[in-house]
N, C-alpha and C positions, 0 to 999 in steps of 0.2 A: 597637591602633588608633596612629596616625602621632599626633593631635595631642587638645592637650587647654583650652578654652577655656573663660576664667573672666571672666560678666561679669552683674550682677546684674542692669541697665539694660534691660528686657522688649523697647525700642525694638531694642537693639542688638546684643539676643538674633537674633532672630530675623531679622536683619540680616543675624546672622555663618552662620547656620543655611541662609535662602540663599545667599553668597557656598560656603561646603561646596559643596550643591548641587552647585551653576554649577559648582565643580571650580574655582575662582580663586583658593584658599583649598584649604591643606592638610585631606588629611580627619580625620574628629575629634565629638571629644562639646562640646560647649558646658553648661557646666556654669552657670546664678544663682542660687544661692546664694552670701551671703558668703566671702567669700577666709578670714575667722575660722574661718565651719562646716569647713573641708579639712581633713581629715585626712591627713598625710603619705602613708600606706601607698599609699593611691587613687592615690595621683598614679604608682605603681611602671610599670603597663602601659606609657605616653607615651610618646614618641619626641619629640615636643614639648608644648610650655607654655606658657600666652602668658594672663597675668593683666593685670587689667584690656582686655580687649583690645576691647574699645569696639569699630567697626566693624569693628575686622577691620586696621586699615593697618599694623600690627609686620608679621600674619605674609604681609600682598602683600606686604611693602617683602624679607622675605627672600627672595620669590619673582624679585622685581624685580632682587635682588643674585644671584644665581644657588646659593643657600641650599637646596641638595635636601631636602625634607617630611623626607626619612630620617633627615639629618646632625643630632642632637641641639644643642636650644638650650631657654634659657626666655625668654621677653619678656616684662616687664612698664612700665607705664604707669600708675604709682602717685596718688591722688589732686593735682590742683596744687591745688584750695579754701585748705587749712588754710594756702598761702603768697604766694596770687597775689590780685589784688583782687574775686578773682569771690567773695575767701570772708572772711570777721573779724580775715586775722591770727593766729591762736591759735597756727601754727606745730601744735609736737607735743603741745599741750594737746584739739586739734581731735577728734573721733573718725574724721575719713576722714585722721587721718591714719595709713595702713595698709602703710606699712614693713616696724614690727615681722611684722605677718605672715605678708608673702609672706618674707621672712627666715626664721620658724622653720623652709618648709618649705622652703624651700633648704640651710638648715644641715642639715636631718635629711635630706634626700636629694640631696645634691650635687650639682646637676648641672652636669655639664663645662662647658658656657657657659653664660653671660647677656649682656644685651642690656636696660638700660632708659631711659628718658628721668622731665628733670623740667622744671616750668619751672625759670627761673635762681636767681630770686628766692627760693625753696628754698637757696640759696646761703648766704644772711644770720640765715638759720635754722637753722641745723648744719645742712644734712638731705646735704649734700656729705659732710659728715665723720662723718657718724653710717652714711652708707651703706659711705664705703670703710671704715671702726673694724671695722664688722662683718665684712664681707666678709673684707678682710687677717689678723683672727682666722679666720676657718673656712678657712686656704688659699685664696686667690684674689685673684690677681692681678687692679687692676683702674685701666682709665681711662679716666678721663674726656676729656667733649671736648665744649668749648663754639662752637656757632656756630652762621648766620641759612641759615634757609633758600632768600635769595635769593645766598647764597652757591653756589650751586652752579641759581642761574638762574631762581630760583620771582621773580616777581617781589610777596612779601610779604618782609620783615623776617624774621621769624618764627623768636625768637631760639629756641635750647629748650640746654636741657644734657644728653645721650647719657652715657651706660656700657658699657662691653664689662666683664665680669669673664671670667678663666678661670680653675677648680680646676688647683693643680697640680699636682695629684697625679690620679689615674684616672678619680676621682671613682663614683660610683656604676654611672656610666651606660654605661663603660668610652670608651674613644675614638674614636674617625671619624679616617678615610686626609682630612687635609687635600683640601679642596679650591679651583681658581686664581678669581680674582672672574673677573664678566664686562670683558669689552678696555672700555674706557673713552665714553664717549656712550652705553654699552649699558645706563643702566640708567633713564631716562625711558622717564616718558610715552607710551604709540605712539597721542594723539589720544582721539577720542570714548568709541572702542572701551572702556578701560580704566578710561574717568571709569566708563562706565554700571555695569566693574565692581566697584567702590567703591557709589558711590550714582547718584543720579538724579540728578542737576544737572548744575543746564549752565552751560557753560566760563563762565570772566569772559571780559566781549567785550573782544578784542582779548588774550585771550590762550589756550596751548593748554595753561598749567599751572591742572588742577583740584584742587579741596580737597572735601575727604567734606561727606556731610551729616553735622552734628554735633550733639550739645542743647548745649541751655545751662544756665551755673551749674554746676547741686550734683550731687551722685553719689549716684544709687538710689533716684530719686525721677520717678519717668519719667512720673509721671501728670501731675505740673504740673508737666512740662518741655515748654514747644515748638520744632520742624522751622527749625533755618532752617538756611544756606546764607549760609557765614560764612568768609570771608578771615583766617588767622590766629587761628583759633579752635580749629584743631584739627592734630594732628601730622604734619605736610608728609610725606607717600607720597616725592616728590623728595627730600630732606631727610636721611630715616630710612635709603630705600638707600643713596647716600651714605652715610653712618657707616655701614650692615655692613658694604658692601664695602671703606673703610679697614680694617674690627675682621676681614674674613676669615683676614687672611694672620695675626694678632695667636691666633686665639680656634682650637682643634682642631678 
């Protein structure tokens, strides 16, 4: 099986299945359990694993960047609510601080390549230091980068903290041949066709850059959340693609 998608929000999980069926992201299965219930051995058969997958922006950006579905990678967007204005600022005391659960799976399975993101304010809570210390202790080289979606041409600032990591050994999944990234400028959206592939949302007037349909505020409480078309409130696929392309030569 090519890919594993972990997403507890029923709306997002249904959306992921539609994207898989349409062939817009790697073929795979969607697991709606909490990441805390996932057993490392269950992931052995998957080439790619996408945690906190949402509506599939990270796996879609991988394809935009030229990352082949057969090339191993794990991605994750840990919940931001413990650190962002959407939450109560509880930091590690927030039950949605789920890096320890993801780190447990990483430590046990040792994927060769990791990609992730978080809101920059998490740095003040020590989140970046924790992630770096944990991964470096597990023999990963760690590379963080903080930049804005507007830096790659989006009409919004949407600043995020991205990171990439590679296992300094072979990892449990082995090595794959290194592939060249796409030529400059080839990663961008291809208009309304790509927009529909990610979400049934209109383009912002006067802009060619779409933003995906996202959920509001909370993690895992889909029944009480409304849908909204919101600029600056989700992972920007163009920025994620640019980051992935910049990391492709660094990663196995």
